[in-house]
All heavy atoms as a GROMACS GRO file, in nm:
protein
  573
    1MET      N    1  10.170  11.716  10.235
    1MET     CA    2  10.220  11.592  10.178
    1MET      C    3  10.182  11.472  10.266
    1MET      O    4  10.146  11.369  10.215
    1MET     CB    5  10.372  11.597  10.164
    1MET     CG    6  10.423  11.699  10.065
    1MET     SD    7  10.372  11.670   9.896
    1MET     CE    8  10.448  11.514   9.865
    2GLU      N    9  10.193  11.493  10.397
    2GLU     CA   10  10.158  11.385  10.489
    2GLU      C   11  10.010  11.350  10.478
    2GLU      O   12   9.971  11.234  10.483
    2GLU     CB   13  10.194  11.425  10.632
    2GLU     CG   14  10.183  11.312  10.730
    2GLU     CD   15  10.238  11.348  10.867
    2GLU    OE1   16  10.326  11.433  10.875
    2GLU    OE2   17  10.193  11.287  10.964
    3ALA      N   18   9.926  11.453  10.459
    3ALA     CA   19   9.782  11.430  10.445
    3ALA      C   20   9.751  11.350  10.318
    3ALA      O   21   9.663  11.264  10.318
    3ALA     CB   22   9.708  11.563  10.444
    4LEU      N   23   9.824  11.378  10.211
    4LEU     CA   24   9.806  11.304  10.086
    4LEU      C   25   9.842  11.157  10.105
    4LEU      O   26   9.766  11.069  10.064
    4LEU     CB   27   9.892  11.364   9.976
    4LEU     CG   28   9.894  11.289   9.843
    4LEU    CD1   29   9.756  11.283   9.782
    4LEU    CD2   30   9.992  11.354   9.748
    5LEU      N   31   9.953  11.131  10.170
    5LEU     CA   32   9.995  10.994  10.194
    5LEU      C   33   9.894  10.920  10.282
    5LEU      O   34   9.859  10.805  10.255
    5LEU     CB   35  10.134  10.990  10.259
    5LEU     CG   36  10.193  10.852  10.286
    5LEU    CD1   37  10.201  10.769  10.158
    5LEU    CD2   38  10.330  10.865  10.350
    6LYS      N   39   9.843  10.988  10.383
    6LYS     CA   40   9.743  10.926  10.472
    6LYS      C   41   9.613  10.897  10.396
    6LYS      O   42   9.552  10.792  10.414
    6LYS     CB   43   9.716  11.016  10.592
    6LYS     CG   44   9.626  10.950  10.694
    6LYS     CD   45   9.631  11.021  10.826
    6LYS     CE   46   9.548  10.948  10.928
    6LYS     NZ   47   9.628  10.876  11.023
    7ALA      N   48   9.574  10.987  10.307
    7ALA     CA   49   9.452  10.967  10.229
    7ALA      C   50   9.467  10.847  10.135
    7ALA      O   51   9.375  10.766  10.122
    7ALA     CB   52   9.420  11.093  10.150
    8ILE      N   53   9.582  10.836  10.071
    8ILE     CA   54   9.605  10.723   9.981
    8ILE      C   55   9.604  10.592  10.060
    8ILE      O   56   9.538  10.496  10.021
    8ILE     CB   57   9.739  10.740   9.907
    8ILE    CG1   58   9.733  10.859   9.811
    8ILE    CG2   59   9.775  10.612   9.831
    8ILE    CD1   60   9.867  10.897   9.753
    9ALA      N   61   9.677  10.589  10.170
    9ALA     CA   62   9.689  10.466  10.248
    9ALA      C   63   9.555  10.426  10.310
    9ALA      O   64   9.520  10.308  10.314
    9ALA     CB   65   9.794  10.482  10.357
   10SER      N   66   9.478  10.523  10.358
   10SER     CA   67   9.352  10.490  10.424
   10SER      C   68   9.251  10.432  10.326
   10SER      O   69   9.163  10.356  10.365
   10SER     CB   70   9.294  10.611  10.496
   10SER     OG   71   9.263  10.713  10.403
   11GLY      N   72   9.264  10.464  10.198
   11GLY     CA   73   9.177  10.405  10.097
   11GLY      C   74   9.212  10.261  10.064
   11GLY      O   75   9.130  10.189  10.008
   12LEU      N   76   9.331  10.219  10.103
   12LEU     CA   77   9.376  10.083  10.070
   12LEU      C   78   9.358   9.983  10.183
   12LEU      O   79   9.340   9.865  10.158
   12LEU     CB   80   9.525  10.087  10.033
   12LEU     CG   81   9.562  10.165   9.908
   12LEU    CD1   82   9.714  10.177   9.899
   12LEU    CD2   83   9.507  10.096   9.784
   13VAL      N   84   9.365  10.030  10.307
   13VAL     CA   85   9.369   9.938  10.421
   13VAL      C   86   9.232   9.915  10.482
   13VAL      O   87   9.139   9.991  10.461
   13VAL     CB   88   9.466   9.990  10.530
   13VAL    CG1   89   9.606  10.000  10.474
   13VAL    CG2   90   9.422  10.123  10.585
   14GLU      N   91   9.221   9.808  10.562
   14GLU     CA   92   9.097   9.779  10.634
   14GLU      C   93   9.093   9.845  10.771
   14GLU      O   94   8.988   9.865  10.828
   14GLU     CB   95   9.079   9.628  10.650
   14GLU     CG   96   9.044   9.558  10.521
   14GLU     CD   97   9.015   9.411  10.541
   14GLU    OE1   98   9.024   9.362  10.655
   14GLU    OE2   99   8.983   9.344  10.441
   15LYS      N  100   9.213   9.876  10.826
   15LYS     CA  101   9.221   9.940  10.958
   15LYS      C  102   9.290  10.075  10.946
   15LYS      O  103   9.407  10.089  10.982
   15LYS     CB  104   9.300   9.849  11.053
   15LYS     CG  105   9.239   9.713  11.074
   15LYS     CD  106   9.327   9.626  11.160
   15LYS     CE  107   9.272   9.486  11.169
   15LYS     NZ  108   9.366   9.395  11.236
   16PRO      N  109   9.219  10.177  10.896
   16PRO     CA  110   9.284  10.308  10.876
   16PRO      C  111   9.326  10.376  11.006
   16PRO      O  112   9.413  10.463  11.005
   16PRO     CB  113   9.177  10.390  10.802
   16PRO     CG  114   9.049  10.321  10.828
   16PRO     CD  115   9.082  10.176  10.850
   17GLU      N  116   9.268  10.333  11.118
   17GLU     CA  117   9.305  10.394  11.246
   17GLU      C  118   9.446  10.354  11.290
   17GLU      O  119   9.505  10.417  11.377
   17GLU     CB  120   9.204  10.360  11.355
   17GLU     CG  121   9.196  10.212  11.392
   17GLU     CD  122   9.108  10.127  11.300
   17GLU    OE1  123   9.046  10.182  11.207
   17GLU    OE2  124   9.105  10.005  11.322
   18GLU      N  125   9.502  10.250  11.229
   18GLU     CA  126   9.635  10.203  11.266
   18GLU      C  127   9.746  10.257  11.176
   18GLU      O  128   9.861  10.216  11.186
   18GLU     CB  129   9.639  10.050  11.267
   18GLU     CG  130   9.555   9.990  11.378
   18GLU     CD  131   9.578   9.841  11.394
   18GLU    OE1  132   9.689   9.794  11.365
   18GLU    OE2  133   9.483   9.773  11.437
   19ILE      N  134   9.713  10.352  11.089
   19ILE     CA  135   9.813  10.413  11.002
   19ILE      C  136   9.896  10.511  11.083
   19ILE      O  137   9.842  10.598  11.151
   19ILE     CB  138   9.747  10.486  10.884
   19ILE    CG1  139   9.674  10.388  10.794
   19ILE    CG2  140   9.852  10.565  10.805
   19ILE    CD1  141   9.593  10.452  10.685
   20VAL      N  142  10.027  10.496  11.077
   20VAL     CA  143  10.120  10.586  11.144
   20VAL      C  144  10.220  10.635  11.041
   20VAL      O  145  10.283  10.554  10.971
   20VAL     CB  146  10.194  10.516  11.260
   20VAL    CG1  147  10.294  10.611  11.324
   20VAL    CG2  148  10.095  10.465  11.363
   21ILE      N  149  10.234  10.767  11.030
   21ILE     CA  150  10.329  10.826  10.936
   21ILE      C  151  10.427  10.911  11.015
   21ILE      O  152  10.386  11.000  11.089
   21ILE     CB  153  10.257  10.912  10.831
   21ILE    CG1  154  10.159  10.827  10.752
   21ILE    CG2  155  10.359  10.979  10.739
   21ILE    CD1  156  10.069  10.905  10.660
   22THR      N  157  10.555  10.880  11.000
   22THR     CA  158  10.659  10.960  11.063
   22THR      C  159  10.743  11.023  10.952
   22THR      O  160  10.755  10.967  10.842
   22THR     CB  161  10.748  10.875  11.156
   22THR    OG1  162  10.803  10.767  11.082
   22THR    CG2  163  10.668  10.820  11.273
   23THR      N  164  10.801  11.138  10.981
   23THR     CA  165  10.882  11.205  10.881
   23THR      C  166  11.025  11.222  10.933
   23THR      O  167  11.048  11.227  11.053
   23THR     CB  168  10.826  11.344  10.846
   23THR    OG1  169  10.821  11.422  10.964
   23THR    CG2  170  10.688  11.333  10.787
   24GLU      N  171  11.115  11.228  10.839
   24GLU     CA  172  11.256  11.244  10.871
   24GLU      C  173  11.318  11.332  10.764
   24GLU      O  174  11.298  11.310  10.645
   24GLU     CB  175  11.322  11.106  10.872
   24GLU     CG  176  11.471  11.106  10.886
   24GLU     CD  177  11.529  10.967  10.864
   24GLU    OE1  178  11.457  10.867  10.882
   24GLU    OE2  179  11.647  10.960  10.829
   25GLU      N  180  11.388  11.436  10.806
   25GLU     CA  181  11.458  11.524  10.713
   25GLU      C  182  11.600  11.476  10.694
   25GLU      O  183  11.671  11.452  10.791
   25GLU     CB  184  11.460  11.668  10.766
   25GLU     CG  185  11.325  11.736  10.769
   25GLU     CD  186  11.272  11.768  10.632
   25GLU    OE1  187  11.353  11.792  10.540
   25GLU    OE2  188  11.149  11.767  10.616
   26GLN      N  189  11.642  11.460  10.569
   26GLN     CA  190  11.779  11.421  10.541
   26GLN      C  191  11.865  11.543  10.512
   26GLN      O  192  11.813  11.652  10.487
   26GLN     CB  193  11.784  11.324  10.423
   26GLN     CG  194  11.724  11.189  10.455
   26GLN     CD  195  11.746  11.090  10.341
   26GLN    OE1  196  11.765  11.128  10.226
   26GLN    NE2  197  11.742  10.962  10.375
   27GLU      N  198  11.995  11.524  10.514
   27GLU     CA  199  12.088  11.635  10.494
   27GLU      C  200  12.076  11.697  10.354
   27GLU      O  201  12.101  11.816  10.338
   27GLU     CB  202  12.231  11.586  10.516
   27GLU     CG  203  12.258  11.543  10.658
   27GLU     CD  204  12.393  11.477  10.674
   27GLU    OE1  205  12.470  11.475  10.578
   27GLU    OE2  206  12.420  11.427  10.785
   28ASN      N  207  12.040  11.619  10.255
   28ASN     CA  208  12.031  11.672  10.119
   28ASN      C  209  11.898  11.741  10.090
   28ASN      O  210  11.870  11.777   9.976
   28ASN     CB  211  12.056  11.560  10.017
   28ASN     CG  212  11.954  11.449  10.026
   28ASN    OD1  213  11.863  11.452  10.107
   28ASN    ND2  214  11.969  11.350   9.941
   29GLY      N  215  11.815  11.760  10.190
   29GLY     CA  216  11.688  11.830  10.174
   29GLY      C  217  11.570  11.740  10.140
   29GLY      O  218  11.460  11.788  10.117
   30THR      N  219  11.591  11.612  10.137
   30THR     CA  220  11.484  11.518  10.107
   30THR      C  221  11.407  11.486  10.234
   30THR      O  222  11.465  11.462  10.338
   30THR     CB  223  11.542  11.387  10.048
   30THR    OG1  224  11.618  11.418   9.932
   30THR    CG2  225  11.432  11.290  10.012
   31THR      N  226  11.276  11.484  10.223
   31THR     CA  227  11.190  11.444  10.334
   31THR      C  228  11.152  11.297  10.313
   31THR      O  229  11.100  11.261  10.208
   31THR     CB  230  11.062  11.529  10.340
   31THR    OG1  231  11.098  11.666  10.347
   31THR    CG2  232  10.977  11.492  10.459
   32VAL      N  233  11.179  11.216  10.413
   32VAL     CA  234  11.147  11.073  10.407
   32VAL      C  235  11.021  11.048  10.490
   32VAL      O  236  11.018  11.082  10.609
   32VAL     CB  237  11.264  10.986  10.458
   32VAL    CG1  238  11.227  10.838  10.450
   32VAL    CG2  239  11.391  11.015  10.381
   33TYR      N  240  10.920  10.991  10.428
   33TYR     CA  241  10.797  10.956  10.498
   33TYR      C  242  10.798  10.806  10.524
   33TYR      O  243  10.812  10.727  10.431
   33TYR     CB  244  10.674  10.993  10.414
   33TYR     CG  245  10.654  11.142  10.401
   33TYR    CD1  246  10.704  11.211  10.291
   33TYR    CD2  247  10.587  11.213  10.498
   33TYR    CE1  248  10.686  11.348  10.279
   33TYR    CE2  249  10.568  11.349  10.488
   33TYR     CZ  250  10.618  11.416  10.378
   33TYR     OH  251  10.602  11.550  10.367
   34HIS      N  252  10.787  10.767  10.649
   34HIS     CA  253  10.780  10.627  10.688
   34HIS      C  254  10.635  10.592  10.713
   34HIS      O  255  10.573  10.648  10.805
   34HIS     CB  256  10.863  10.602  10.815
   34HIS     CG  257  11.008  10.635  10.799
   34HIS    ND1  258  11.098  10.546  10.743
   34HIS    CD2  259  11.078  10.745  10.830
   34HIS    CE1  260  11.218  10.602  10.742
   34HIS    NE2  261  11.208  10.723  10.795
   35LEU      N  262  10.581  10.504  10.634
   35LEU     CA  263  10.441  10.463  10.644
   35LEU      C  264  10.433  10.329  10.714
   35LEU      O  265  10.493  10.231  10.669
   35LEU     CB  266  10.378  10.453  10.504
   35LEU     CG  267  10.237  10.399  10.495
   35LEU    CD1  268  10.138  10.490  10.568
   35LEU    CD2  269  10.196  10.381  10.350
   36HIS      N  270  10.362  10.325  10.827
   36HIS     CA  271  10.343  10.201  10.903
   36HIS      C  272  10.195  10.170  10.906
   36HIS      O  273  10.114  10.257  10.941
   36HIS     CB  274  10.396  10.216  11.045
   36HIS     CG  275  10.542  10.253  11.050
   36HIS    ND1  276  10.642  10.161  11.034
   36HIS    CD2  277  10.602  10.372  11.068
   36HIS    CE1  278  10.758  10.222  11.042
   36HIS    NE2  279  10.737  10.351  11.062
   37VAL      N  280  10.159  10.048  10.869
   37VAL     CA  281  10.020  10.005  10.872
   37VAL      C  282  10.012   9.875  10.952
   37VAL      O  283  10.114   9.816  10.987
   37VAL     CB  284   9.962   9.985  10.730
   37VAL    CG1  285   9.959  10.114  10.653
   37VAL    CG2  286  10.041   9.880  10.653
   38ALA      N  287   9.892   9.829  10.978
   38ALA     CA  288   9.872   9.704  11.049
   38ALA      C  289   9.932   9.588  10.969
   38ALA      O  290   9.940   9.594  10.846
   38ALA     CB  291   9.723   9.678  11.072
   39GLU      N  292   9.978   9.488  11.038
   39GLU     CA  293  10.042   9.373  10.974
   39GLU      C  294   9.952   9.309  10.868
   39GLU      O  295  10.000   9.269  10.762
   39GLU     CB  296  10.081   9.270  11.081
   39GLU     CG  297  10.174   9.163  11.032
   39GLU     CD  298  10.314   9.213  11.001
   39GLU    OE1  299  10.361   9.306  11.068
   39GLU    OE2  300  10.375   9.157  10.907
   40ASP      N  301   9.823   9.301  10.897
   40ASP     CA  302   9.728   9.241  10.802
   40ASP      C  303   9.713   9.323  10.675
   40ASP      O  304   9.679   9.269  10.570
   40ASP     CB  305   9.590   9.225  10.868
   40ASP     CG  306   9.594   9.136  10.992
   40ASP    OD1  307   9.690   9.057  11.003
   40ASP    OD2  308   9.501   9.145  11.073
   41ASP      N  309   9.735   9.453  10.685
   41ASP     CA  310   9.717   9.543  10.570
   41ASP      C  311   9.844   9.564  10.489
   41ASP      O  312   9.840   9.632  10.386
   41ASP     CB  313   9.666   9.679  10.619
   41ASP     CG  314   9.524   9.672  10.672
   41ASP    OD1  315   9.446   9.589  10.621
   41ASP    OD2  316   9.491   9.749  10.764
   42MET      N  317   9.954   9.508  10.532
   42MET     CA  318  10.082   9.531  10.464
   42MET      C  319  10.076   9.486  10.317
   42MET      O  320  10.123   9.557  10.229
   42MET     CB  321  10.194   9.458  10.537
   42MET     CG  322  10.331   9.497  10.489
   42MET     SD  323  10.372   9.669  10.515
   42MET     CE  324  10.394   9.669  10.690
   43GLY      N  325  10.016   9.373  10.292
   43GLY     CA  326  10.005   9.323  10.155
   43GLY      C  327   9.921   9.413  10.066
   43GLY      O  328   9.948   9.428   9.947
   44ARG      N  329   9.821   9.475  10.124
   44ARG     CA  330   9.735   9.566  10.047
   44ARG      C  331   9.811   9.691  10.005
   44ARG      O  332   9.787   9.745   9.897
   44ARG     CB  333   9.614   9.608  10.130
   44ARG     CG  334   9.519   9.497  10.160
   44ARG     CD  335   9.409   9.548  10.253
   44ARG     NE  336   9.319   9.443  10.291
   44ARG     CZ  337   9.213   9.407  10.220
   44ARG    NH1  338   9.186   9.468  10.107
   44ARG    NH2  339   9.135   9.309  10.261
   45VAL      N  340   9.900   9.738  10.090
   45VAL     CA  341   9.976   9.860  10.061
   45VAL      C  342  10.090   9.831   9.963
   45VAL      O  343  10.121   9.913   9.878
   45VAL     CB  344  10.030   9.923  10.191
   45VAL    CG1  345  10.120  10.040  10.162
   45VAL    CG2  346   9.913   9.968  10.279
   46ILE      N  347  10.149   9.714   9.974
   46ILE     CA  348  10.261   9.680   9.885
   46ILE      C  349  10.210   9.631   9.749
   46ILE      O  350  10.262   9.671   9.645
   46ILE     CB  351  10.351   9.573   9.951
   46ILE    CG1  352  10.417   9.633  10.075
   46ILE    CG2  353  10.457   9.524   9.853
   46ILE    CD1  354  10.494   9.536  10.159
   47GLY      N  355  10.110   9.547   9.749
   47GLY     CA  356  10.053   9.499   9.624
   47GLY      C  357  10.136   9.389   9.561
   47GLY      O  358  10.245   9.357   9.606
   48LYS      N  359  10.084   9.333   9.454
   48LYS     CA  360  10.155   9.225   9.384
   48LYS      C  361  10.278   9.282   9.318
   48LYS      O  362  10.271   9.380   9.243
   48LYS     CB  363  10.064   9.161   9.279
   48LYS     CG  364   9.955   9.078   9.338
   48LYS     CD  365   9.878   9.006   9.230
   48LYS     CE  366   9.769   8.921   9.292
   48LYS     NZ  367   9.689   8.853   9.191
   49GLN      N  368  10.392   9.222   9.347
   49GLN     CA  369  10.522   9.262   9.294
   49GLN      C  370  10.553   9.410   9.324
   49GLN      O  371  10.628   9.474   9.253
   49GLN     CB  372  10.530   9.236   9.144
   49GLN     CG  373  10.518   9.089   9.110
   49GLN     CD  374  10.523   9.063   8.962
   49GLN    OE1  375  10.518   9.155   8.881
   49GLN    NE2  376  10.533   8.937   8.925
   50GLY      N  377  10.491   9.463   9.430
   50GLY     CA  378  10.520   9.599   9.472
   50GLY      C  379  10.459   9.707   9.385
   50GLY      O  380  10.499   9.824   9.392
   51ARG      N  381  10.361   9.673   9.306
   51ARG     CA  382  10.303   9.771   9.212
   51ARG      C  383  10.234   9.885   9.283
   51ARG      O  384  10.246  10.000   9.242
   51ARG     CB  385  10.206   9.702   9.117
   51ARG     CG  386  10.277   9.616   9.017
   51ARG     CD  387  10.180   9.562   8.914
   51ARG     NE  388  10.253   9.475   8.822
   51ARG     CZ  389  10.202   9.366   8.768
   51ARG    NH1  390  10.078   9.334   8.794
   51ARG    NH2  391  10.274   9.293   8.687
   52ILE      N  392  10.158   9.856   9.388
   52ILE     CA  393  10.087   9.963   9.459
   52ILE      C  394  10.186  10.052   9.532
   52ILE      O  395  10.174  10.174   9.531
   52ILE     CB  396   9.983   9.902   9.555
   52ILE    CG1  397   9.873   9.832   9.475
   52ILE    CG2  398   9.922  10.011   9.643
   52ILE    CD1  399   9.772   9.758   9.558
   53ALA      N  400  10.290   9.993   9.591
   53ALA     CA  401  10.393  10.072   9.659
   53ALA      C  402  10.461  10.165   9.560
   53ALA      O  403  10.485  10.283   9.590
   53ALA     CB  404  10.494   9.981   9.726
   54LYS      N  405  10.492  10.116   9.441
   54LYS     CA  406  10.554  10.200   9.338
   54LYS      C  407  10.461  10.313   9.298
   54LYS      O  408  10.505  10.427   9.279
   54LYS     CB  409  10.589  10.115   9.216
   54LYS     CG  410  10.706  10.023   9.237
   54LYS     CD  411  10.731   9.940   9.113
   54LYS     CE  412  10.833   9.831   9.140
   54LYS     NZ  413  10.850   9.739   9.026
   55ALA      N  414  10.333  10.282   9.284
   55ALA     CA  415  10.236  10.386   9.245
   55ALA      C  416  10.225  10.493   9.352
   55ALA      O  417  10.216  10.612   9.320
   55ALA     CB  418  10.100  10.321   9.219
   56ILE      N  419  10.226  10.454   9.480
   56ILE     CA  420  10.222  10.551   9.589
   56ILE      C  421  10.343  10.642   9.582
   56ILE      O  422  10.332  10.765   9.595
   56ILE     CB  423  10.216  10.479   9.725
   56ILE    CG1  424  10.081  10.409   9.743
   56ILE    CG2  425  10.240  10.577   9.840
   56ILE    CD1  426  10.074  10.316   9.864
   57ARG      N  427  10.460  10.585   9.557
   57ARG     CA  428  10.582  10.665   9.548
   57ARG      C  429  10.578  10.762   9.430
   57ARG      O  430  10.622  10.875   9.442
   57ARG     CB  431  10.703  10.572   9.539
   57ARG     CG  432  10.729  10.497   9.667
   57ARG     CD  433  10.852  10.409   9.659
   57ARG     NE  434  10.876  10.344   9.787
   57ARG     CZ  435  10.869  10.214   9.808
   57ARG    NH1  436  10.840  10.133   9.706
   57ARG    NH2  437  10.891  10.163   9.926
   58VAL      N  438  10.524  10.717   9.317
   58VAL     CA  439  10.514  10.803   9.200
   58VAL      C  440  10.422  10.921   9.227
   58VAL      O  441  10.454  11.036   9.195
   58VAL     CB  442  10.465  10.722   9.076
   58VAL    CG1  443  10.425  10.814   8.963
   58VAL    CG2  444  10.572  10.625   9.032
   59VAL      N  445  10.308  10.895   9.288
   59VAL     CA  446  10.214  11.003   9.318
   59VAL      C  447  10.275  11.102   9.416
   59VAL      O  448  10.263  11.224   9.398
   59VAL     CB  449  10.081  10.945   9.374
   59VAL    CG1  450   9.992  11.054   9.431
   59VAL    CG2  451  10.009  10.868   9.265
   60MET      N  452  10.343  11.052   9.518
   60MET     CA  453  10.405  11.141   9.617
   60MET      C  454  10.515  11.225   9.553
   60MET      O  455  10.527  11.344   9.582
   60MET     CB  456  10.460  11.059   9.734
   60MET     CG  457  10.353  10.999   9.822
   60MET     SD  458  10.254  11.122   9.907
   60MET     CE  459  10.375  11.183  10.023
   61ARG      N  460  10.597  11.164   9.466
   61ARG     CA  461  10.702  11.241   9.400
   61ARG      C  462  10.644  11.347   9.308
   61ARG      O  463  10.696  11.458   9.301
   61ARG     CB  464  10.795  11.147   9.321
   61ARG     CG  465  10.912  11.101   9.404
   61ARG     CD  466  11.015  11.029   9.320
   61ARG     NE  467  10.997  10.887   9.348
   61ARG     CZ  468  10.980  10.792   9.257
   61ARG    NH1  469  10.983  10.819   9.130
   61ARG    NH2  470  10.963  10.667   9.293
   62ALA      N  471  10.537  11.314   9.239
   62ALA     CA  472  10.473  11.411   9.150
   62ALA      C  473  10.416  11.529   9.229
   62ALA      O  474  10.429  11.644   9.187
   62ALA     CB  475  10.362  11.343   9.070
   63ALA      N  476  10.356  11.500   9.342
   63ALA     CA  477  10.302  11.607   9.426
   63ALA      C  478  10.416  11.692   9.483
   63ALA      O  479  10.403  11.814   9.497
   63ALA     CB  480  10.218  11.549   9.539
   64ALA      N  481  10.528  11.629   9.516
   64ALA     CA  482  10.642  11.702   9.571
   64ALA      C  483  10.703  11.795   9.467
   64ALA      O  484  10.744  11.906   9.500
   64ALA     CB  485  10.746  11.605   9.622
   65VAL      N  486  10.708  11.752   9.342
   65VAL     CA  487  10.764  11.835   9.236
   65VAL      C  488  10.682  11.963   9.221
   65VAL      O  489  10.737  12.071   9.201
   65VAL     CB  490  10.770  11.757   9.103
   65VAL    CG1  491  10.796  11.848   8.985
   65VAL    CG2  492  10.876  11.649   9.112
   66ARG      N  493  10.552  11.950   9.235
   66ARG     CA  494  10.465  12.069   9.226
   66ARG      C  495  10.494  12.169   9.337
   66ARG      O  496  10.474  12.289   9.319
   66ARG     CB  497  10.318  12.028   9.230
   66ARG     CG  498  10.278  11.946   9.109
   66ARG     CD  499  10.134  11.918   9.109
   66ARG     NE  500  10.065  12.040   9.068
   66ARG     CZ  501   9.934  12.050   9.054
   66ARG    NH1  502   9.859  11.947   9.079
   66ARG    NH2  503   9.879  12.163   9.017
   67GLU      N  504  10.541  12.119   9.452
   67GLU     CA  505  10.572  12.206   9.565
   67GLU      C  506  10.721  12.242   9.570
   67GLU      O  507  10.764  12.314   9.658
   67GLU     CB  508  10.532  12.139   9.696
   67GLU     CG  509  10.383  12.122   9.712
   67GLU     CD  510  10.344  12.062   9.845
   67GLU    OE1  511  10.434  12.041   9.930
   67GLU    OE2  512  10.225  12.035   9.864
   68GLY      N  513  10.798  12.187   9.477
   68GLY     CA  514  10.940  12.215   9.475
   68GLY      C  515  11.017  12.143   9.585
   68GLY      O  516  11.117  12.193   9.636
   69ALA      N  517  10.971  12.025   9.624
   69ALA     CA  518  11.036  11.950   9.732
   69ALA      C  519  11.080  11.814   9.680
   69ALA      O  520  11.045  11.773   9.570
   69ALA     CB  521  10.938  11.932   9.848
   70LYS      N  522  11.159  11.744   9.761
   70LYS     CA  523  11.201  11.608   9.731
   70LYS      C  524  11.148  11.518   9.841
   70LYS      O  525  11.163  11.550   9.959
   70LYS     CB  526  11.353  11.597   9.728
   70LYS     CG  527  11.418  11.668   9.613
   70LYS     CD  528  11.569  11.644   9.618
   70LYS     CE  529  11.640  11.719   9.510
   70LYS     NZ  530  11.786  11.698   9.518
   71VAL      N  531  11.086  11.408   9.803
   71VAL     CA  532  11.033  11.315   9.903
   71VAL      C  533  11.069  11.171   9.867
   71VAL      O  534  11.094  11.139   9.751
   71VAL     CB  535  10.881  11.326   9.918
   71VAL    CG1  536  10.838  11.462   9.965
   71VAL    CG2  537  10.809  11.288   9.791
   72MET      N  538  11.071  11.089   9.969
   72MET     CA  539  11.085  10.944   9.957
   72MET      C  540  10.981  10.881  10.046
   72MET      O  541  10.950  10.936  10.152
   72MET     CB  542  11.224  10.898  10.004
   72MET     CG  543  11.328  10.888   9.897
   72MET     SD  544  11.490  10.835   9.956
   72MET     CE  545  11.455  10.710  10.077
   73VAL      N  546  10.928  10.768  10.007
   73VAL     CA  547  10.830  10.698  10.090
   73VAL      C  548  10.884  10.560  10.119
   73VAL      O  549  10.920  10.485  10.028
   73VAL     CB  550  10.692  10.685  10.018
   73VAL    CG1  551  10.595  10.606  10.104
   73VAL    CG2  552  10.637  10.822   9.986
   74GLU      N  553  10.893  10.527  10.247
   74GLU     CA  554  10.934  10.394  10.290
   74GLU      C  555  10.816  10.329  10.359
   74GLU      O  556  10.751  10.390  10.443
   74GLU     CB  557  11.054  10.402  10.384
   74GLU     CG  558  11.180  10.451  10.316
   74GLU     CD  559  11.301  10.445  10.405
   74GLU    OE1  560  11.289  10.402  10.520
   74GLU    OE2  561  11.408  10.485  10.357
   75ILE      N  562  10.790  10.206  10.324
   75ILE     CA  563  10.678  10.133  10.380
   75ILE      C  564  10.732  10.022  10.469
   75ILE      O  565  10.815   9.944  10.427
   75ILE     CB  566  10.590  10.074  10.268
   75ILE    CG1  567  10.539  10.188  10.180
   75ILE    CG2  568  10.475   9.993  10.325
   75ILE    CD1  569  10.473  10.144  10.051
   76GLY      N  570  10.685  10.020  10.591
   76GLY     CA  571  10.736   9.920  10.683
   76GLY      C  572  10.649   9.893  10.800
   76GLY      O  573  10.548   9.946  10.824
   0.00000   0.00000   0.00000
């Protein structure tokens, strides 16, 4: 799952070497992925009115359902 998120993000940003993904397990079994990118690339990942961020979350949730997991993506 982390590799999928990194692949999606690296296709959007100009500085893929600055992508940092951390994970956090919640008590309810949900895995939270924290995506950090360079300040200049933040707009590219969020998109106009958050459309790209929403699309990233949809793709990650769809992939998680196939694996029987629950995920959340936070961009910051």
